[in-house]
N, CA, C, O and the ligand as a Tripos MOL2 file, in Angstrom:
@<TRIPOS>MOLECULE
protein
  309   307    78     0     0
PROTEIN
NO_CHARGES

@<TRIPOS>ATOM
      1 N          16.8280  -39.0470  -22.9770 N.3       1 MET1
      2 CA         16.9390  -37.7430  -23.5970 C.3       1 MET1
      3 C          15.5320  -36.9700  -23.5140 C.2       1 MET1
      4 O          15.4830  -35.7550  -23.3220 O.2       1 MET1
      5 N          14.5360  -37.6720  -23.6560 N.am      2 ARG2
      6 CA         13.1440  -37.1220  -23.5720 C.3       2 ARG2
      7 C          12.9410  -36.5420  -22.1190 C.2       2 ARG2
      8 O          12.4150  -35.4520  -21.8990 O.2       2 ARG2
      9 N          13.3930  -37.3510  -21.2120 N.am      3 PHE3
     10 CA         13.2490  -36.9730  -19.7710 C.3       3 PHE3
     11 C          13.9480  -35.6550  -19.4400 C.2       3 PHE3
     12 O          13.4510  -34.8440  -18.6590 O.2       3 PHE3
     13 N          15.1650  -35.4570  -20.0830 N.am      4 LEU4
     14 CA         15.8930  -34.2370  -19.8910 C.3       4 LEU4
     15 C          15.1580  -33.0370  -20.3500 C.2       4 LEU4
     16 O          15.0960  -32.0080  -19.6780 O.2       4 LEU4
     17 N          14.5570  -33.2010  -21.6050 N.am      5 ILE5
     18 CA         13.8290  -32.0760  -22.2100 C.3       5 ILE5
     19 C          12.6250  -31.7180  -21.3250 C.2       5 ILE5
     20 O          12.3280  -30.5430  -21.1100 O.2       5 ILE5
     21 N          11.9460  -32.7420  -20.8210 N.am      6 LEU6
     22 CA         10.7990  -32.5490  -19.9460 C.3       6 LEU6
     23 C          11.2300  -31.7770  -18.6580 C.2       6 LEU6
     24 O          10.5560  -30.8670  -18.1760 O.2       6 LEU6
     25 N          12.3660  -32.2060  -18.1660 N.am      7 LEU7
     26 CA         12.9260  -31.6230  -16.9090 C.3       7 LEU7
     27 C          13.3030  -30.1230  -17.1700 C.2       7 LEU7
     28 O          13.1620  -29.2770  -16.2860 O.2       7 LEU7
     29 N          13.7710  -29.8370  -18.3710 N.am      8 LEU8
     30 CA         14.2160  -28.5070  -18.8120 C.3       8 LEU8
     31 C          12.9690  -27.6350  -18.9560 C.2       8 LEU8
     32 O          12.9570  -26.4630  -18.5790 O.2       8 LEU8
     33 N          11.9490  -28.2270  -19.5010 N.am      9 ALA9
     34 CA         10.6630  -27.5230  -19.7080 C.3       9 ALA9
     35 C          10.0280  -27.1690  -18.4120 C.2       9 ALA9
     36 O           9.5210  -26.0620  -18.2330 O.2       9 ALA9
     37 N          10.0500  -28.1390  -17.4660 N.am     10 CYS10
     38 CA          9.5560  -27.8870  -16.0890 C.3      10 CYS10
     39 C          10.3080  -26.7450  -15.3410 C.2      10 CYS10
     40 O           9.7570  -25.9470  -14.5830 O.2      10 CYS10
     41 N          11.6100  -26.7670  -15.6440 N.am     11 TYR11
     42 CA         12.4340  -25.8190  -14.9510 C.3      11 TYR11
     43 C          12.1490  -24.3840  -15.5400 C.2      11 TYR11
     44 O          12.1450  -23.4020  -14.7980 O.2      11 TYR11
     45 N          11.9180  -24.2910  -16.8450 N.am     12 LEU12
     46 CA         11.6610  -23.0160  -17.5410 C.3      12 LEU12
     47 C          10.2690  -22.4930  -17.0360 C.2      12 LEU12
     48 O          10.0880  -21.3010  -16.7860 O.2      12 LEU12
     49 N           9.3520  -23.3980  -16.9070 N.am     13 VAL13
     50 CA          7.9840  -22.9750  -16.4430 C.3      13 VAL13
     51 C           8.0830  -22.5030  -14.9560 C.2      13 VAL13
     52 O           7.4090  -21.5490  -14.5690 O.2      13 VAL13
     53 N           8.8960  -23.1550  -14.1600 N.am     14 TYR14
     54 CA          9.1340  -22.7470  -12.7760 C.3      14 TYR14
     55 C           9.7020  -21.3470  -12.7130 C.2      14 TYR14
     56 O           9.2660  -20.4800  -11.9560 O.2      14 TYR14
     57 N          10.7120  -21.1840  -13.5640 N.am     15 ARG15
     58 CA         11.4380  -19.8450  -13.6040 C.3      15 ARG15
     59 C          10.4260  -18.7580  -14.0580 C.2      15 ARG15
     60 O          10.3890  -17.6480  -13.5290 O.2      15 ARG15
     61 N           9.6470  -19.1230  -15.0200 N.am     16 TYR16
     62 CA          8.5960  -18.1230  -15.5850 C.3      16 TYR16
     63 C           7.5800  -17.7400  -14.4860 C.2      16 TYR16
     64 O           7.2970  -16.5650  -14.2530 O.2      16 TYR16
     65 N           7.0790  -18.7180  -13.8660 N.am     17 VAL17
     66 CA          6.0800  -18.4900  -12.7480 C.3      17 VAL17
     67 C           6.7040  -17.7380  -11.6000 C.2      17 VAL17
     68 O           6.0830  -16.8240  -11.0580 O.2      17 VAL17
     69 N           7.8520  -18.0750  -11.2300 N.am     18 LYS18
     70 CA          8.5290  -17.3820  -10.1650 C.3      18 LYS18
     71 C           8.8530  -15.9060  -10.4980 C.2      18 LYS18
     72 O           8.7340  -15.0060   -9.6660 O.2      18 LYS18
     73 N           9.2640  -15.7210  -11.7540 N.am     19 GLY19
     74 CA          9.6510  -14.3960  -12.2030 C.3      19 GLY19
     75 C           8.3850  -13.5260  -12.3600 C.2      19 GLY19
     76 O           8.4270  -12.3030  -12.2270 O.2      19 GLY19
     77 N           7.2510  -14.2130  -12.6500 N.am     20 LYS20
     78 CA          6.0540  -13.4430  -12.8870 C.3      20 LYS20
     79 C           5.3530  -13.0890  -11.4780 C.2      20 LYS20
     80 O           4.6340  -12.0980  -11.3500 O.2      20 LYS20
     81 N           5.6090  -13.9170  -10.5220 N.am     21 ALA21
     82 CA          5.0330  -13.7050   -9.1820 C.3      21 ALA21
     83 C           5.6600  -12.5070   -8.4760 C.2      21 ALA21
     84 O           4.9870  -11.8230   -7.7040 O.2      21 ALA21
     85 N           6.8530  -12.2640   -8.7130 N.am     22 LYS22
     86 CA          7.6260  -11.1740   -7.9910 C.3      22 LYS22
     87 C           7.0170   -9.8300   -8.1150 C.2      22 LYS22
     88 O           6.7890   -9.1900   -7.0880 O.2      22 LYS22
     89 N           6.7270   -9.3330   -9.3080 N.am     23 PRO23
     90 CA          6.2090   -7.9470   -9.4250 C.3      23 PRO23
     91 C           4.8300   -7.7930   -8.8230 C.2      23 PRO23
     92 O           4.4480   -6.6800   -8.4620 O.2      23 PRO23
     93 N           4.0500   -8.8920   -8.6970 N.am     24 GLU24
     94 CA          2.7130   -8.8150   -8.0900 C.3      24 GLU24
     95 C           2.9080   -8.5660   -6.5000 C.2      24 GLU24
     96 O           2.1370   -7.8240   -5.8920 O.2      24 GLU24
     97 N           3.8850   -9.1680   -5.9210 N.am     25 ILE25
     98 CA          4.1300   -8.9910   -4.5520 C.3      25 ILE25
     99 C           4.5650   -7.5220   -4.3030 C.2      25 ILE25
    100 O           4.1940   -6.9110   -3.3010 O.2      25 ILE25
    101 N           5.2970   -7.0250   -5.1740 N.am     26 ALA26
    102 CA          5.7820   -5.6240   -5.0310 C.3      26 ALA26
    103 C           4.5850   -4.6340   -5.1010 C.2      26 ALA26
    104 O           4.4930   -3.6490   -4.3690 O.2      26 ALA26
    105 N           3.7130   -4.9720   -6.0090 N.am     27 LYS27
    106 CA          2.4730   -4.2000   -6.1720 C.3      27 LYS27
    107 C           1.6570   -4.1100   -4.8440 C.2      27 LYS27
    108 O           1.2030   -3.0580   -4.3940 O.2      27 LYS27
    109 N           1.5230   -5.3580   -4.2650 N.am     28 GLU28
    110 CA          0.7490   -5.5140   -3.1000 C.3      28 GLU28
    111 C           1.3090   -4.6780   -1.9700 C.2      28 GLU28
    112 O           0.5330   -4.0600   -1.2400 O.2      28 GLU28
    113 N           2.6470   -4.6260   -1.7850 N.am     29 SER29
    114 CA          3.3030   -3.9000   -0.6630 C.3      29 SER29
    115 C           3.1540   -2.4100   -0.9450 C.2      29 SER29
    116 O           3.1100   -1.6250    0.0020 O.2      29 SER29
    117 N           3.0760   -2.0060   -2.1480 N.am     30 ALA30
    118 CA          2.8520   -0.5860   -2.4730 C.3      30 ALA30
    119 C           1.4440   -0.1550   -2.1750 C.2      30 ALA30
    120 O           1.2160    1.0020   -1.8230 O.2      30 ALA30
    121 N           0.4750   -1.0680   -2.3090 N.am     31 ALA31
    122 CA         -0.9020   -0.7990   -2.0300 C.3      31 ALA31
    123 C          -1.2090   -0.7190   -0.5020 C.2      31 ALA31
    124 O          -2.1700   -0.1000   -0.0430 O.2      31 ALA31
    125 N          -0.3210   -1.3880    0.2160 N.am     32 THR32
    126 CA         -0.5090   -1.3090    1.7570 C.3      32 THR32
    127 C           0.4030   -0.2410    2.4350 C.2      32 THR32
    128 O           0.7920   -0.3470    3.5990 O.2      32 THR32
    129 N           0.7060    0.7810    1.6210 N.am     33 GLU33
    130 CA          1.5410    1.8130    2.1240 C.3      33 GLU33
    131 C           0.7550    2.5660    3.3290 C.2      33 GLU33
    132 O          -0.4520    2.8030    3.2620 O.2      33 GLU33
    133 N           1.4930    2.8850    4.3390 N.am     34 THR34
    134 CA          0.7840    3.4050    5.5090 C.3      34 THR34
    135 C           1.1330    4.9620    5.5960 C.2      34 THR34
    136 O           2.1710    5.4480    5.1470 O.2      34 THR34
    137 N           0.1620    5.6390    6.2090 N.am     35 PHE35
    138 CA          0.3450    7.0360    6.4480 C.3      35 PHE35
    139 C           0.1000    7.3740    8.0180 C.2      35 PHE35
    140 O          -0.6550    6.6990    8.7170 O.2      35 PHE35
    141 N           0.7670    8.4070    8.4520 N.am     36 GLN36
    142 CA          0.6180    8.6340    9.8770 C.3      36 GLN36
    143 C          -0.4860    9.7240   10.0860 C.2      36 GLN36
    144 O          -0.4690   10.7800    9.4530 O.2      36 GLN36
    145 N          -1.3730    9.4360   10.9360 N.am     37 ASP37
    146 CA         -2.4170   10.3600   11.3090 C.3      37 ASP37
    147 C          -1.7820   11.5090   12.0340 C.2      37 ASP37
    148 O          -1.1590   11.2810   13.0700 O.2      37 ASP37
    149 N          -1.8980   12.7710   11.5480 N.am     38 PRO38
    150 CA         -1.1400   13.8500   12.1880 C.3      38 PRO38
    151 C          -1.7730   14.2450   13.5330 C.2      38 PRO38
    152 O          -1.1300   14.9600   14.3010 O.2      38 PRO38
    153 N          -3.0050   13.8120   13.8510 N.am     39 VAL39
    154 CA         -3.6800   14.1540   15.1430 C.3      39 VAL39
    155 C          -3.2490   13.1660   16.2630 C.2      39 VAL39
    156 O          -2.7550   13.5960   17.3050 O.2      39 VAL39
    157 N          -3.4280   11.9150   16.0550 N.am     40 CYS40
    158 CA         -3.1770   10.9620   17.1170 C.3      40 CYS40
    159 C          -1.9750   10.1170   16.9040 C.2      40 CYS40
    160 O          -1.5820    9.3720   17.8020 O.2      40 CYS40
    161 N          -1.3360   10.2020   15.6860 N.am     41 GLY41
    162 CA         -0.0510    9.5580   15.3770 C.3      41 GLY41
    163 C          -0.2200    8.0650   15.0480 C.2      41 GLY41
    164 O           0.7770    7.3440   15.0180 O.2      41 GLY41
    165 N          -1.4040    7.5960   14.8090 N.am     42 VAL42
    166 CA         -1.6230    6.2390   14.4880 C.3      42 VAL42
    167 C          -1.3560    5.9940   12.9680 C.2      42 VAL42
    168 O          -1.6380    6.8540   12.1350 O.2      42 VAL42
    169 N          -0.8160    4.8160   12.6440 N.am     43 TYR43
    170 CA         -0.4780    4.6170   11.2140 C.3      43 TYR43
    171 C          -1.6860    3.9220   10.5650 C.2      43 TYR43
    172 O          -2.2020    2.9450   11.1090 O.2      43 TYR43
    173 N          -2.1200    4.4060    9.4460 N.am     44 VAL44
    174 CA         -3.2590    3.8480    8.7170 C.3      44 VAL44
    175 C          -2.8740    3.6030    7.2790 C.2      44 VAL44
    176 O          -2.0980    4.3460    6.6780 O.2      44 VAL44
    177 N          -3.4730    2.4780    6.7170 N.am     45 SER45
    178 CA         -3.2130    2.2120    5.3570 C.3      45 SER45
    179 C          -4.1750    2.9940    4.4700 C.2      45 SER45
    180 O          -5.2150    3.4780    4.9180 O.2      45 SER45
    181 N          -3.7920    3.1050    3.1830 N.am     46 GLU46
    182 CA         -4.5690    3.9780    2.2550 C.3      46 GLU46
    183 C          -6.0410    3.5000    2.2140 C.2      46 GLU46
    184 O          -6.9530    4.3160    2.0850 O.2      46 GLU46
    185 N          -6.2530    2.2400    2.3190 N.am     47 ALA47
    186 CA         -7.6030    1.6930    2.1960 C.3      47 ALA47
    187 C          -8.4410    1.9780    3.4190 C.2      47 ALA47
    188 O          -9.6510    2.1680    3.2930 O.2      47 ALA47
    189 N          -7.8460    2.0150    4.6030 N.am     48 ASP48
    190 CA         -8.5790    2.2610    5.8080 C.3      48 ASP48
    191 C          -8.5790    3.8010    6.2080 C.2      48 ASP48
    192 O          -9.3530    4.1990    7.0790 O.2      48 ASP48
    193 N          -7.7630    4.5990    5.6060 N.am     49 ALA49
    194 CA         -7.6460    5.9810    5.9640 C.3      49 ALA49
    195 C          -8.7440    6.8670    5.5620 C.2      49 ALA49
    196 O          -9.3200    6.6860    4.4890 O.2      49 ALA49
    197 N          -9.0840    7.8710    6.4100 N.am     50 VAL50
    198 CA        -10.0170    8.8870    6.0270 C.3      50 VAL50
    199 C          -9.1640    9.9690    5.4470 C.2      50 VAL50
    200 O          -8.3450   10.5540    6.1560 O.2      50 VAL50
    201 N          -9.3290   10.2600    4.1650 N.am     51 VAL51
    202 CA         -8.4630   11.1690    3.4610 C.3      51 VAL51
    203 C          -9.1290   12.5550    3.4920 C.2      51 VAL51
    204 O         -10.2930   12.7180    3.1260 O.2      51 VAL51
    205 N          -8.3270   13.5640    3.9530 N.am     52 GLY52
    206 CA         -8.7960   14.9010    3.9510 C.3      52 GLY52
    207 C          -7.9690   15.7930    3.1210 C.2      52 GLY52
    208 O          -6.7440   15.6870    3.1670 O.2      52 GLY52
    209 N          -8.5670   16.7030    2.3330 N.am     53 ASN53
    210 CA         -7.7690   17.6910    1.5300 C.3      53 ASN53
    211 C          -7.8050   19.0500    2.2640 C.2      53 ASN53
    212 O          -8.8490   19.6940    2.3580 O.2      53 ASN53
    213 N          -6.7130   19.4320    2.7430 N.am     54 LEU54
    214 CA         -6.6650   20.6490    3.4430 C.3      54 LEU54
    215 C          -5.5700   21.5390    2.8270 C.2      54 LEU54
    216 O          -4.4160   21.1190    2.7380 O.2      54 LEU54
    217 N          -5.8990   22.6820    2.4300 N.am     55 GLN55
    218 CA         -5.0170   23.7000    1.8040 C.3      55 GLN55
    219 C          -4.1340   22.9730    0.7220 C.2      55 GLN55
    220 O          -2.9110   23.1110    0.6920 O.2      55 GLN55
    221 N          -4.7920   22.2380   -0.1070 N.am     56 GLY56
    222 CA         -4.0720   21.5710   -1.2570 C.3      56 GLY56
    223 C          -3.1880   20.4390   -0.8430 C.2      56 GLY56
    224 O          -2.4550   19.8990   -1.6720 O.2      56 GLY56
    225 N          -3.2270   20.0670    0.3780 N.am     57 LYS57
    226 CA         -2.4100   18.8650    0.8770 C.3      57 LYS57
    227 C          -3.3120   17.7360    1.2390 C.2      57 LYS57
    228 O          -4.4140   17.9620    1.7380 O.2      57 LYS57
    229 N          -2.8750   16.5030    1.0010 N.am     58 ARG58
    230 CA         -3.6520   15.3770    1.3790 C.3      58 ARG58
    231 C          -3.1830   14.7510    2.7390 C.2      58 ARG58
    232 O          -2.0250   14.3710    2.9160 O.2      58 ARG58
    233 N          -4.1320   14.6760    3.6450 N.am     59 TYR59
    234 CA         -3.8270   14.0980    4.9460 C.3      59 TYR59
    235 C          -4.5850   12.7840    5.1500 C.2      59 TYR59
    236 O          -5.7150   12.6340    4.6860 O.2      59 TYR59
    237 N          -3.9810   11.8750    5.8200 N.am     60 HIS60
    238 CA         -4.6530   10.6410    6.0950 C.3      60 HIS60
    239 C          -4.9540   10.5310    7.6830 C.2      60 HIS60
    240 O          -4.0750   10.7470    8.5170 O.2      60 HIS60
    241 N          -6.1710   10.2030    7.9920 N.am     61 PHE61
    242 CA         -6.5790   10.1260    9.3530 C.3      61 PHE61
    243 C          -7.2430    8.6790    9.5810 C.2      61 PHE61
    244 O          -7.7240    7.9980    8.6750 O.2      61 PHE61
    245 N          -7.1920    8.3230   10.9270 N.am     62 CYS62
    246 CA         -7.6630    7.0200   11.2690 C.3      62 CYS62
    247 C          -9.1850    7.0900   11.3400 C.2      62 CYS62
    248 O          -9.8420    6.0670   11.1460 O.2      62 CYS62
    249 N          -9.7500    8.2170   11.6020 N.am     63 SER63
    250 CA        -11.1930    8.3870   11.6140 C.3      63 SER63
    251 C         -11.6600    9.7410   11.2880 C.2      63 SER63
    252 O         -10.8410   10.6550   11.1940 O.2      63 SER63
    253 N         -12.9260    9.9380   11.1070 N.am     64 LEU64
    254 CA        -13.5470   11.1880   10.7500 C.3      64 LEU64
    255 C         -13.3140   12.2330   11.9800 C.2      64 LEU64
    256 O         -13.1090   13.4310   11.7860 O.2      64 LEU64
    257 N         -13.3630   11.7080   13.1060 N.am     65 GLY65
    258 CA        -13.1210   12.5230   14.3320 C.3      65 GLY65
    259 C         -11.7930   13.2080   14.2590 C.2      65 GLY65
    260 O         -11.6990   14.4060   14.5240 O.2      65 GLY65
    261 N         -10.7270   12.4560   13.8940 N.am     66 CYS66
    262 CA         -9.4270   13.0670   13.8180 C.3      66 CYS66
    263 C          -9.3170   14.1200   12.6800 C.2      66 CYS66
    264 O          -8.5850   15.1040   12.7860 O.2      66 CYS66
    265 N         -10.0460   13.8780   11.6360 N.am     67 LEU67
    266 CA        -10.0480   14.8770   10.5440 C.3      67 LEU67
    267 C         -10.6380   16.1950   10.9480 C.2      67 LEU67
    268 O         -10.1320   17.2640   10.6060 O.2      67 LEU67
    269 N         -11.7820   16.0910   11.7260 N.am     68 GLN68
    270 CA        -12.4130   17.2730   12.2640 C.3      68 GLN68
    271 C         -11.5890   17.9480   13.2710 C.2      68 GLN68
    272 O         -11.5510   19.1780   13.3190 O.2      68 GLN68
    273 N         -10.9060   17.1800   14.1040 N.am     69 GLN69
    274 CA         -9.9520   17.7480   15.0460 C.3      69 GLN69
    275 C          -8.8430   18.4690   14.3580 C.2      69 GLN69
    276 O          -8.4500   19.5450   14.8080 O.2      69 GLN69
    277 N          -8.3310   17.9490   13.3160 N.am     70 PHE70
    278 CA         -7.2950   18.5660   12.5260 C.3      70 PHE70
    279 C          -7.7310   19.8710   11.8560 C.2      70 PHE70
    280 O          -6.9680   20.8310   11.7490 O.2      70 PHE70
    281 N          -8.9790   19.8650   11.4130 N.am     71 GLU71
    282 CA         -9.5660   21.0970   10.8230 C.3      71 GLU71
    283 C          -9.6800   22.1920   11.8470 C.2      71 GLU71
    284 O          -9.4280   23.3610   11.5540 O.2      71 GLU71
    285 N         -10.0550   21.8200   13.0330 N.am     72 LYS72
    286 CA        -10.1930   22.7480   14.1880 C.3      72 LYS72
    287 C          -8.8000   23.4100   14.4690 C.2      72 LYS72
    288 O          -8.6870   24.6240   14.6390 O.2      72 LYS72
    289 N          -7.7480   22.5340   14.5060 N.am     73 ILE73
    290 CA         -6.3790   23.0020   14.7900 C.3      73 ILE73
    291 C          -5.9380   23.9900   13.6770 C.2      73 ILE73
    292 O          -5.3070   25.0090   13.9600 O.2      73 ILE73
    293 N          -6.2690   23.6810   12.4560 N.am     74 GLN74
    294 CA         -5.9000   24.5300   11.3240 C.3      74 GLN74
    295 C          -6.6220   25.9260   11.3280 C.2      74 GLN74
    296 O          -6.0740   26.9470   10.9150 O.2      74 GLN74
    297 N          -7.7920   25.8850   11.7880 N.am     75 HIS75
    298 CA         -8.5670   27.1480   11.8320 C.3      75 HIS75
    299 C          -8.1380   28.0730   12.9440 C.2      75 HIS75
    300 O          -8.3000   29.2910   12.8710 O.2      75 HIS75
    301 N          -7.5760   27.4500   13.9980 N.am     76 LYS76
    302 CA         -7.0620   28.2730   15.1430 C.3      76 LYS76
    303 C          -5.8890   29.1340   14.7780 C.2      76 LYS76
    304 O          -5.7200   30.2240   15.3230 O.2      76 LYS76
    305 N          -5.0390   28.6390   13.8220 N.am     77 ARG77
    306 CA         -3.8390   29.3140   13.3960 C.3      77 ARG77
    307 C          -4.1910   30.6400   12.5610 C.2      77 ARG77
    308 O          -3.2870   31.3470   12.1140 O.2      77 ARG77
    309 ZN         -6.4780    9.3870   14.6430 Zn       78 ZN78
@<TRIPOS>BOND
     1     1     2 1
     2     2     3 1
     3     3     4 2
     4     3     5 am
     5     5     6 1
     6     6     7 1
     7     7     8 2
     8     7     9 am
     9     9    10 1
    10    10    11 1
    11    11    12 2
    12    11    13 am
    13    13    14 1
    14    14    15 1
    15    15    16 2
    16    15    17 am
    17    17    18 1
    18    18    19 1
    19    19    20 2
    20    19    21 am
    21    21    22 1
    22    22    23 1
    23    23    24 2
    24    23    25 am
    25    25    26 1
    26    26    27 1
    27    27    28 2
    28    27    29 am
    29    29    30 1
    30    30    31 1
    31    31    32 2
    32    31    33 am
    33    33    34 1
    34    34    35 1
    35    35    36 2
    36    35    37 am
    37    37    38 1
    38    38    39 1
    39    39    40 2
    40    39    41 am
    41    41    42 1
    42    42    43 1
    43    43    44 2
    44    43    45 am
    45    45    46 1
    46    46    47 1
    47    47    48 2
    48    47    49 am
    49    49    50 1
    50    50    51 1
    51    51    52 2
    52    51    53 am
    53    53    54 1
    54    54    55 1
    55    55    56 2
    56    55    57 am
    57    57    58 1
    58    58    59 1
    59    59    60 2
    60    59    61 am
    61    61    62 1
    62    62    63 1
    63    63    64 2
    64    63    65 am
    65    65    66 1
    66    66    67 1
    67    67    68 2
    68    67    69 am
    69    69    70 1
    70    70    71 1
    71    71    72 2
    72    71    73 am
    73    73    74 1
    74    74    75 1
    75    75    76 2
    76    75    77 am
    77    77    78 1
    78    78    79 1
    79    79    80 2
    80    79    81 am
    81    81    82 1
    82    82    83 1
    83    83    84 2
    84    83    85 am
    85    85    86 1
    86    86    87 1
    87    87    88 2
    88    87    89 am
    89    89    90 1
    90    90    91 1
    91    91    92 2
    92    91    93 am
    93    93    94 1
    94    94    95 1
    95    95    96 2
    96    95    97 am
    97    97    98 1
    98    98    99 1
    99    99   100 2
   100    99   101 am
   101   101   102 1
   102   102   103 1
   103   103   104 2
   104   103   105 am
   105   105   106 1
   106   106   107 1
   107   107   108 2
   108   107   109 am
   109   109   110 1
   110   110   111 1
   111   111   112 2
   112   111   113 am
   113   113   114 1
   114   114   115 1
   115   115   116 2
   116   115   117 am
   117   117   118 1
   118   118   119 1
   119   119   120 2
   120   119   121 am
   121   121   122 1
   122   122   123 1
   123   123   124 2
   124   123   125 am
   125   125   126 1
   126   126   127 1
   127   127   128 2
   128   127   129 am
   129   129   130 1
   130   130   131 1
   131   131   132 2
   132   131   133 am
   133   133   134 1
   134   134   135 1
   135   135   136 2
   136   135   137 am
   137   137   138 1
   138   138   139 1
   139   139   140 2
   140   139   141 am
   141   141   142 1
   142   142   143 1
   143   143   144 2
   144   143   145 am
   145   145   146 1
   146   146   147 1
   147   147   148 2
   148   147   149 am
   149   149   150 1
   150   150   151 1
   151   151   152 2
   152   151   153 am
   153   153   154 1
   154   154   155 1
   155   155   156 2
   156   155   157 am
   157   157   158 1
   158   158   159 1
   159   159   160 2
   160   159   161 am
   161   161   162 1
   162   162   163 1
   163   163   164 2
   164   163   165 am
   165   165   166 1
   166   166   167 1
   167   167   168 2
   168   167   169 am
   169   169   170 1
   170   170   171 1
   171   171   172 2
   172   171   173 am
   173   173   174 1
   174   174   175 1
   175   175   176 2
   176   175   177 am
   177   177   178 1
   178   178   179 1
   179   179   180 2
   180   179   181 am
   181   181   182 1
   182   182   183 1
   183   183   184 2
   184   183   185 am
   185   185   186 1
   186   186   187 1
   187   187   188 2
   188   187   189 am
   189   189   190 1
   190   190   191 1
   191   191   192 2
   192   191   193 am
   193   193   194 1
   194   194   195 1
   195   195   196 2
   196   195   197 am
   197   197   198 1
   198   198   199 1
   199   199   200 2
   200   199   201 am
   201   201   202 1
   202   202   203 1
   203   203   204 2
   204   203   205 am
   205   205   206 1
   206   206   207 1
   207   207   208 2
   208   207   209 am
   209   209   210 1
   210   210   211 1
   211   211   212 2
   212   211   213 am
   213   213   214 1
   214   214   215 1
   215   215   216 2
   216   215   217 am
   217   217   218 1
   218   218   219 1
   219   219   220 2
   220   219   221 am
   221   221   222 1
   222   222   223 1
   223   223   224 2
   224   223   225 am
   225   225   226 1
   226   226   227 1
   227   227   228 2
   228   227   229 am
   229   229   230 1
   230   230   231 1
   231   231   232 2
   232   231   233 am
   233   233   234 1
   234   234   235 1
   235   235   236 2
   236   235   237 am
   237   237   238 1
   238   238   239 1
   239   239   240 2
   240   239   241 am
   241   241   242 1
   242   242   243 1
   243   243   244 2
   244   243   245 am
   245   245   246 1
   246   246   247 1
   247   247   248 2
   248   247   249 am
   249   249   250 1
   250   250   251 1
   251   251   252 2
   252   251   253 am
   253   253   254 1
   254   254   255 1
   255   255   256 2
   256   255   257 am
   257   257   258 1
   258   258   259 1
   259   259   260 2
   260   259   261 am
   261   261   262 1
   262   262   263 1
   263   263   264 2
   264   263   265 am
   265   265   266 1
   266   266   267 1
   267   267   268 2
   268   267   269 am
   269   269   270 1
   270   270   271 1
   271   271   272 2
   272   271   273 am
   273   273   274 1
   274   274   275 1
   275   275   276 2
   276   275   277 am
   277   277   278 1
   278   278   279 1
   279   279   280 2
   280   279   281 am
   281   281   282 1
   282   282   283 1
   283   283   284 2
   284   283   285 am
   285   285   286 1
   286   286   287 1
   287   287   288 2
   288   287   289 am
   289   289   290 1
   290   290   291 1
   291   291   292 2
   292   291   293 am
   293   293   294 1
   294   294   295 1
   295   295   296 2
   296   295   297 am
   297   297   298 1
   298   298   299 1
   299   299   300 2
   300   299   301 am
   301   301   302 1
   302   302   303 1
   303   303   304 2
   304   303   305 am
   305   305   306 1
   306   306   307 1
   307   307   308 2
@<TRIPOS>SUBSTRUCTURE
     1 MET1         2 RESIDUE 1 A MET
     2 ARG2         6 RESIDUE 1 A ARG
     3 PHE3        10 RESIDUE 1 A PHE
     4 LEU4        14 RESIDUE 1 A LEU
     5 ILE5        18 RESIDUE 1 A ILE
     6 LEU6        22 RESIDUE 1 A LEU
     7 LEU7        26 RESIDUE 1 A LEU
     8 LEU8        30 RESIDUE 1 A LEU
     9 ALA9        34 RESIDUE 1 A ALA
    10 CYS10       38 RESIDUE 1 A CYS
    11 TYR11       42 RESIDUE 1 A TYR
    12 LEU12       46 RESIDUE 1 A LEU
    13 VAL13       50 RESIDUE 1 A VAL
    14 TYR14       54 RESIDUE 1 A TYR
    15 ARG15       58 RESIDUE 1 A ARG
    16 TYR16       62 RESIDUE 1 A TYR
    17 VAL17       66 RESIDUE 1 A VAL
    18 LYS18       70 RESIDUE 1 A LYS
    19 GLY19       74 RESIDUE 1 A GLY
    20 LYS20       78 RESIDUE 1 A LYS
    21 ALA21       82 RESIDUE 1 A ALA
    22 LYS22       86 RESIDUE 1 A LYS
    23 PRO23       90 RESIDUE 1 A PRO
    24 GLU24       94 RESIDUE 1 A GLU
    25 ILE25       98 RESIDUE 1 A ILE
    26 ALA26      102 RESIDUE 1 A ALA
    27 LYS27      106 RESIDUE 1 A LYS
    28 GLU28      110 RESIDUE 1 A GLU
    29 SER29      114 RESIDUE 1 A SER
    30 ALA30      118 RESIDUE 1 A ALA
    31 ALA31      122 RESIDUE 1 A ALA
    32 THR32      126 RESIDUE 1 A THR
    33 GLU33      130 RESIDUE 1 A GLU
    34 THR34      134 RESIDUE 1 A THR
    35 PHE35      138 RESIDUE 1 A PHE
    36 GLN36      142 RESIDUE 1 A GLN
    37 ASP37      146 RESIDUE 1 A ASP
    38 PRO38      150 RESIDUE 1 A PRO
    39 VAL39      154 RESIDUE 1 A VAL
    40 CYS40      158 RESIDUE 1 A CYS
    41 GLY41      162 RESIDUE 1 A GLY
    42 VAL42      166 RESIDUE 1 A VAL
    43 TYR43      170 RESIDUE 1 A TYR
    44 VAL44      174 RESIDUE 1 A VAL
    45 SER45      178 RESIDUE 1 A SER
    46 GLU46      182 RESIDUE 1 A GLU
    47 ALA47      186 RESIDUE 1 A ALA
    48 ASP48      190 RESIDUE 1 A ASP
    49 ALA49      194 RESIDUE 1 A ALA
    50 VAL50      198 RESIDUE 1 A VAL
    51 VAL51      202 RESIDUE 1 A VAL
    52 GLY52      206 RESIDUE 1 A GLY
    53 ASN53      210 RESIDUE 1 A ASN
    54 LEU54      214 RESIDUE 1 A LEU
    55 GLN55      218 RESIDUE 1 A GLN
    56 GLY56      222 RESIDUE 1 A GLY
    57 LYS57      226 RESIDUE 1 A LYS
    58 ARG58      230 RESIDUE 1 A ARG
    59 TYR59      234 RESIDUE 1 A TYR
    60 HIS60      238 RESIDUE 1 A HIS
    61 PHE61      242 RESIDUE 1 A PHE
    62 CYS62      246 RESIDUE 1 A CYS
    63 SER63      250 RESIDUE 1 A SER
    64 LEU64      254 RESIDUE 1 A LEU
    65 GLY65      258 RESIDUE 1 A GLY
    66 CYS66      262 RESIDUE 1 A CYS
    67 LEU67      266 RESIDUE 1 A LEU
    68 GLN68      270 RESIDUE 1 A GLN
    69 GLN69      274 RESIDUE 1 A GLN
    70 PHE70      278 RESIDUE 1 A PHE
    71 GLU71      282 RESIDUE 1 A GLU
    72 LYS72      286 RESIDUE 1 A LYS
    73 ILE73      290 RESIDUE 1 A ILE
    74 GLN74      294 RESIDUE 1 A GLN
    75 HIS75      298 RESIDUE 1 A HIS
    76 LYS76      302 RESIDUE 1 A LYS
    77 ARG77      306 RESIDUE 1 A ARG
    78 ZN78       309 GROUP 0 **** ****
């Protein structure tokens, strides 16, 4: 009988750990969201991207060079 209680306790801990781990994985995938560079079309993650604020909009670039290129295109219009 004691063994069964221990087994049940282990199972509950396992369920608790498994249930707790799931939202963390979801958070991670949200953090690695990718954005497309409007200049060269390369996909960059939020952490690696060079973020530019242009006319109240947020743009994500792979490099500062692409940001400057984008600003040039915007000024031409
Ligand atoms: Zn780029």
